[in-house]
C-alpha positions as CSV (number, residue, x, y, z in Angstrom):
1,M,7.6,-19.1,14.2
2,Q,7.5,-18.2,11.0
3,R,5.6,-15.2,9.8
4,I,4.4,-14.7,6.0
5,L,3.2,-11.3,4.8
6,L,2.2,-11.0,1.4
7,L,0.4,-8.0,-0.2
8,S,-0.4,-8.7,-3.9
9,A,-2.2,-6.0,-6.1
10,F,-3.4,-5.6,-9.4
11,L,-4.5,-2.8,-11.5
12,L,-3.4,0.0,-9.0
13,K,-5.1,3.0,-10.5
14,L,-4.5,7.0,-9.7
15,A,-6.4,8.9,-11.4
16,G,-8.7,12.1,-11.6
17,P,-12.1,13.1,-13.2
18,A,-12.8,11.4,-16.4
19,T,-10.8,13.5,-18.7
20,A,-7.6,13.9,-16.0
21,G,-6.2,10.4,-16.9
22,E,-3.9,7.9,-15.2
23,F,-1.0,9.1,-13.0
24,L,0.8,6.0,-11.9
25,V,3.3,4.8,-14.6
26,N,2.9,0.8,-14.9
27,G,-0.2,0.6,-12.4
28,D,-1.1,-2.1,-14.1
29,F,1.9,-3.8,-13.8
30,E,2.3,-5.4,-17.5
31,Q,5.7,-4.2,-17.7
32,P,8.9,-5.4,-15.1
33,L,8.4,-4.0,-11.9
34,D,11.2,-1.4,-12.3
35,V,8.9,0.3,-14.6
36,G,7.5,3.4,-12.5
37,W,8.3,1.5,-9.2
38,T,11.2,1.3,-6.5
39,D,11.7,-1.4,-4.2
40,T,13.4,-1.5,-0.9
41,V,13.8,-3.7,1.7
42,A,15.1,-3.1,5.3
43,L,16.3,-6.5,6.4
44,E,16.7,-7.5,9.9
45,A,16.1,-11.2,9.3
46,G,14.5,-13.7,7.0
47,T,13.6,-13.2,3.3
48,F,11.9,-10.8,1.0
49,A,10.6,-11.1,-2.9
50,F,9.3,-8.6,-5.3
51,E,6.9,-10.8,-7.8
52,R,5.3,-9.7,-10.9
53,A,2.7,-12.6,-12.3
54,D,-0.5,-13.1,-14.4
55,T,-1.3,-16.2,-11.7
56,F,-1.7,-15.0,-8.6
57,G,-5.6,-15.8,-8.8
58,Q,-6.6,-12.2,-9.7
59,P,-10.0,-11.6,-10.1
60,T,-9.6,-10.0,-14.2
61,P,-6.6,-11.1,-16.8
62,G,-3.6,-9.8,-16.7
63,F,-0.6,-9.1,-14.4
64,A,-0.6,-8.3,-10.4
65,A,2.5,-7.1,-8.3
66,K,3.5,-9.2,-4.8
67,V,5.4,-8.1,-2.1
68,T,6.2,-11.2,0.6
69,K,8.7,-10.4,4.0
70,Y,9.3,-13.1,6.0
71,L,10.5,-12.1,9.5
72,A,11.8,-8.6,11.1
73,R,11.6,-5.4,9.6
74,Y,10.0,-4.2,5.7
75,A,9.5,-4.8,2.3
76,S,8.2,-2.1,-0.1
77,L,7.2,-1.6,-3.4
78,R,5.9,2.0,-4.6
79,Q,5.8,5.1,-6.6
80,T,5.6,8.9,-6.1
81,V,3.9,10.8,-8.4
82,D,3.4,14.8,-8.6
83,V,-0.4,15.4,-8.4
84,P,-2.2,18.9,-9.5
85,N,-5.0,18.4,-6.7
86,L,-6.6,15.5,-4.8
87,D,-9.6,15.0,-6.4
88,L,-8.2,12.0,-7.1
89,T,-9.4,8.2,-6.7
90,L,-7.2,5.3,-6.1
91,S,-8.7,2.1,-7.1
92,F,-7.1,-1.2,-7.0
93,D,-7.6,-5.0,-6.5
94,G,-6.4,-6.3,-3.9
95,R,-5.6,-9.5,-1.5
96,F,-4.0,-8.7,2.0
97,K,-2.6,-11.8,3.8
98,I,-0.4,-12.4,7.0
99,A,0.1,-16.0,9.1
100,G,1.9,-15.8,12.4
101,G,2.6,-13.6,15.5
102,S,3.0,-13.1,18.9
103,S,3.1,-9.6,21.2
104,T,6.7,-9.2,20.4
105,C,6.6,-10.2,17.0
106,W,3.4,-9.4,14.7
107,P,3.6,-8.6,11.0
108,V,1.4,-6.4,8.4
109,A,0.0,-6.5,4.9
110,S,-0.9,-3.0,4.0
111,L,-0.9,-0.6,1.1
112,W,0.5,3.1,1.9
113,I,-1.2,6.1,0.7
114,R,1.6,8.3,1.1
115,Y,0.7,12.5,1.2
116,S,4.0,14.8,1.0
117,D,4.3,18.6,0.3
118,A,6.4,19.7,-3.0
119,S,9.7,18.7,-1.1
120,G,8.9,15.2,-0.7
121,V,8.3,15.5,3.1
122,E,5.9,13.3,4.6
123,L,2.8,14.7,5.9
124,G,0.7,11.7,6.8
125,N,-0.9,8.5,5.4
126,T,-3.6,6.5,4.8
127,R,-3.0,2.5,5.7
128,I,-5.1,0.3,3.9
129,C,-4.0,-3.3,5.9
130,R,-4.2,-6.4,7.4
131,S,-2.7,-6.3,11.0
132,S,-1.9,-9.1,13.8
133,I,-4.1,-8.6,16.6
134,Y,-0.7,-7.3,18.3
135,S,-0.2,-4.9,15.9
136,T,0.6,-1.2,17.8
137,W,-0.1,1.3,14.8
138,A,-3.1,3.7,15.6
139,S,-5.0,6.2,13.9
140,S,-4.4,9.9,14.6
141,D,-4.5,12.6,13.0
142,T,-2.2,12.2,10.4
143,V,-2.8,8.8,9.6
144,H,-6.0,7.1,8.8
145,L,-5.5,3.1,9.3
146,I,-8.2,1.1,7.3
147,E,-8.8,-2.1,8.6
148,I,-9.2,-5.1,6.5
149,S,-11.1,-7.7,8.6
150,D,-11.1,-10.4,5.4
151,T,-8.8,-13.6,6.8
152,T,-8.6,-15.5,3.6
153,G,-6.6,-13.8,2.0
154,A,-9.5,-13.6,-1.3
155,W,-9.5,-10.6,-3.6
156,H,-11.4,-7.2,-3.2
157,N,-11.9,-3.8,-4.9
158,Y,-10.8,-1.3,-3.0
159,S,-11.2,1.9,-4.3
160,I,-10.8,5.7,-2.0
161,N,-11.4,9.1,-3.0
162,L,-7.9,11.1,-1.7
163,K,-9.6,14.6,-0.9
164,E,-12.7,12.8,0.7
165,E,-10.2,10.9,2.6
166,I,-8.1,13.9,3.8
167,N,-11.3,15.7,4.7
168,A,-12.8,13.2,6.6
169,N,-10.2,11.2,8.6
170,L,-7.0,13.2,8.6
171,P,-7.5,16.9,9.9
172,G,-3.5,16.8,10.5
173,I,-3.1,17.2,6.7
174,K,-3.8,20.6,4.4
175,L,-5.8,19.7,1.6
176,N,-3.7,22.3,-0.4
177,D,0.1,21.3,1.2
178,V,-0.1,17.8,-0.9
179,A,2.0,18.4,-3.8
180,K,2.5,14.1,-4.1
181,V,0.8,10.9,-3.3
182,T,3.3,7.4,-2.9
183,V,1.5,4.5,-3.4
184,D,3.2,1.7,-1.1
185,L,3.1,-1.8,-1.0
186,F,4.2,-2.6,2.1
187,A,4.8,-5.9,3.5
188,Y,5.9,-5.5,7.6
189,D,7.1,-7.3,10.6
190,N,8.0,-5.4,13.7
191,G,10.5,-8.7,15.4
192,T,12.2,-11.9,14.1
């Protein structure tokens, strides 16, 4: 059985109050993906793809990025930025699609917001995801899962204030310890 994981995002914007500006480089994907973004693959089986196009059906004109992984492990397109504080809002149009899955092999299409200290040690994360019913991912005091209920793979607008997110859902992370934020388009499958 083939599992399809697809995460597309258009105009990933990590911004502070109106005058603070934009933190992500090439968050609108108008430039090639190697501008501002790093791709990583853990490949045990299957294939993967990183794509940039203006034809993914996104609701507004412009480019989008797509991360696809078939079968075991993950494909990731990420960017880490230094942040002065967490009074920041991440907003984007995205679609999360998965197919297939079983109790021993389950897919997840997700966007992770990783919170790190000044030395780069990850303190925790928020995962906006579309998961297989078999997924064993779970929320904790340093991990917050926001499960997408849409099973059609349609585009939706998402927005999350990082300070409010940590205060409300991640009691194991101290706001003042966070110095870096990583935005990670993450397609995952645990098996073959």
